[in-house]
C-alpha positions as CSV (number, residue, x, y, z in Angstrom):
1,M,-49.8,-7.7,-27.3
2,G,-46.9,-7.0,-29.6
3,N,-46.0,-3.8,-27.8
4,F,-46.0,-5.7,-24.5
5,R,-43.5,-8.3,-25.8
6,G,-41.3,-5.6,-27.2
7,V,-41.1,-3.8,-23.9
8,W,-40.6,-7.0,-22.0
9,G,-37.9,-8.1,-24.4
10,T,-36.1,-4.8,-24.1
11,L,-36.2,-5.0,-20.3
12,V,-34.7,-8.5,-20.4
13,L,-32.0,-7.4,-22.8
14,L,-31.1,-4.5,-20.6
15,L,-30.8,-6.7,-17.6
16,I,-28.5,-9.1,-19.4
17,M,-26.3,-6.4,-20.9
18,S,-25.9,-4.7,-17.5
19,G,-24.7,-7.9,-16.0
20,C,-27.3,-7.7,-13.3
21,S,-24.7,-5.8,-11.2
22,G,-27.2,-4.3,-9.0
23,F,-28.4,-7.7,-7.9
24,A,-25.1,-9.6,-7.5
25,E,-22.6,-7.3,-6.0
26,N,-22.5,-5.6,-2.6
27,Y,-20.3,-2.6,-2.3
28,D,-21.0,-1.9,1.3
29,A,-17.7,-3.3,2.5
30,G,-16.3,-2.6,5.9
31,I,-12.6,-1.9,6.6
32,P,-10.6,-5.1,6.0
33,I,-8.5,-6.5,8.8
34,A,-4.8,-6.6,7.9
35,S,-2.1,-8.9,9.2
36,F,1.0,-10.7,8.2
37,T,2.1,-14.3,8.5
38,T,5.6,-15.8,8.6
39,D,7.1,-18.7,6.7
40,S,8.9,-20.0,9.7
41,I,8.4,-23.4,11.4
42,G,4.9,-23.2,12.9
43,Y,2.3,-20.8,11.6
44,S,2.5,-17.3,13.1
45,E,0.1,-14.4,12.3
46,Y,0.5,-10.8,13.5
47,T,-2.2,-8.2,13.2
48,L,-1.3,-4.9,11.7
49,E,-2.8,-2.0,13.6
50,L,-5.2,0.3,11.8
51,A,-3.7,3.8,12.0
52,N,-5.2,6.3,9.4
53,V,-8.5,5.6,7.8
54,N,-11.0,7.4,5.5
55,W,-13.7,4.8,4.6
56,K,-17.2,5.6,3.5
57,T,-19.9,3.1,2.4
58,A,-23.7,3.2,2.3
59,S,-23.9,2.1,6.0
60,M,-20.8,3.5,7.6
61,E,-18.3,6.3,7.7
62,K,-15.0,6.2,9.6
63,I,-12.4,9.0,9.4
64,E,-9.5,8.9,11.8
65,G,-5.9,10.1,11.6
66,I,-2.6,9.8,13.4
67,A,-0.1,12.5,12.7
68,N,3.1,10.6,13.6
69,L,2.9,7.0,12.4
70,E,6.3,5.9,13.6
71,E,5.7,7.2,17.1
72,F,2.3,5.5,17.1
73,A,4.0,2.2,15.9
74,L,6.6,2.4,18.7
75,G,3.7,2.2,21.2
76,L,2.7,-1.2,19.7
77,E,4.0,-4.6,20.7
78,T,7.2,-5.4,18.9
79,V,7.3,-8.5,16.7
80,E,10.7,-10.3,16.7
81,L,11.6,-11.8,13.3
82,D,14.8,-13.1,11.5
83,R,16.9,-11.4,8.9
84,N,15.7,-12.1,5.3
85,Q,12.6,-13.8,6.7
86,I,9.7,-14.0,4.4
87,I,6.3,-12.6,5.5
88,Y,3.0,-12.5,3.6
89,I,0.6,-9.6,3.9
90,K,-3.0,-10.9,4.5
91,F,-6.4,-9.2,4.5
92,E,-9.7,-10.5,5.9
93,K,-13.1,-9.1,5.2
94,D,-15.0,-7.2,7.9
95,K,-17.4,-9.8,9.3
96,K,-20.2,-7.2,10.0
97,R,-20.0,-5.6,6.5
98,D,-19.0,-8.4,4.1
99,G,-19.2,-6.4,0.9
100,D,-17.1,-6.5,-2.2
101,I,-13.9,-4.4,-2.4
102,T,-13.1,-3.8,-6.0
103,V,-9.9,-2.5,-7.7
104,P,-7.8,-2.6,-4.5
105,K,-4.3,-1.2,-4.6
106,V,-1.9,-2.1,-1.8
107,E,1.5,-0.6,-1.1
108,V,3.8,-2.0,1.5
109,S,6.8,0.0,2.7
110,I,9.4,-0.8,5.4
111,Y,11.2,2.0,7.2
112,K,14.3,2.1,9.4
113,S,15.2,5.2,11.3
114,G,12.6,7.2,9.3
115,K,14.1,6.1,5.9
116,R,12.2,3.9,3.6
117,E,13.9,0.7,2.6
118,D,13.8,-0.5,-1.0
119,P,11.9,-2.0,-2.7
120,I,8.3,-0.8,-2.2
121,H,5.9,-3.7,-2.7
122,N,2.7,-3.2,-4.7
123,F,-0.2,-5.6,-5.5
124,E,-3.8,-5.2,-6.6
125,C,-5.6,-8.0,-4.8
126,L,-6.6,-8.6,-1.2
127,F,-8.0,-11.9,-0.1
128,D,-6.5,-15.4,-0.2
129,D,-9.0,-16.7,-2.6
130,E,-8.2,-14.1,-5.2
131,C,-4.6,-13.2,-4.5
132,P,-1.7,-15.7,-4.9
133,S,0.6,-15.7,-1.9
134,E,3.6,-14.8,-4.2
135,E,2.0,-11.4,-4.8
136,R,1.8,-10.7,-1.1
137,R,5.3,-12.0,-0.3
138,I,7.8,-9.6,1.3
139,V,11.4,-10.4,2.1
140,L,12.5,-8.6,5.2
141,P,15.9,-6.7,5.3
142,A,19.2,-8.5,5.9
143,E,20.3,-6.0,8.4
144,S,19.4,-6.3,12.1
145,G,17.5,-3.5,13.8
146,Q,14.0,-2.1,14.5
147,Y,11.8,-1.5,11.5
148,F,8.4,0.0,10.9
149,I,6.0,-1.6,8.4
150,E,3.4,0.5,6.7
151,V,0.6,-1.0,4.5
152,N,-1.6,1.3,2.5
153,L,-4.9,0.1,1.0
154,K,-6.8,2.2,-1.5
155,S,-10.1,1.1,-3.1
156,Q,-13.0,3.1,-4.7
157,G,-11.9,6.3,-3.0
158,N,-11.5,4.6,0.4
159,K,-8.2,4.5,2.2
160,A,-6.9,2.5,5.1
161,Q,-3.4,2.5,6.5
162,Y,-1.9,-0.2,8.8
163,V,1.3,-0.3,10.8
164,S,3.5,-2.6,12.8
165,I,6.9,-2.5,14.5
166,I,9.3,-5.4,14.0
167,D,12.7,-6.1,15.5
168,I,14.9,-8.1,13.1
169,K,17.5,-10.2,14.9
């Protein structure tokens, strides 16, 4: 009987020490949907188009690539925004594969005529409930013209790249 208690106690201790991670977390996350919102009067949300992706989970694998991102973005609907306007990058979970995405790294770049504008924006959170809006806040350039937005998401070896084209008035 003493041996049984020792084995059972060891098993319980191991479960507690491991944090029961196998029971509580689901790493079978689909590719998040990316968009940006504006701070202007009235709420506006614009979807960022998924361009390049290399995403593997237990239940899916998607690998797609686009060679010329700016050319691809020029084929998208142009979003008209104001100079110095503030936008917020936003991610939503894939509704079919609502798994956890851990240790995300997001990089947002804005280009004009093939040249990256400064600064590059980085943050390490995704969803509204875990990521303050100030971390996802981007101030658009002061100069008018057509710009290309590139958002790169990396997490657990997975990569997704999103793009949009904006016209700043």
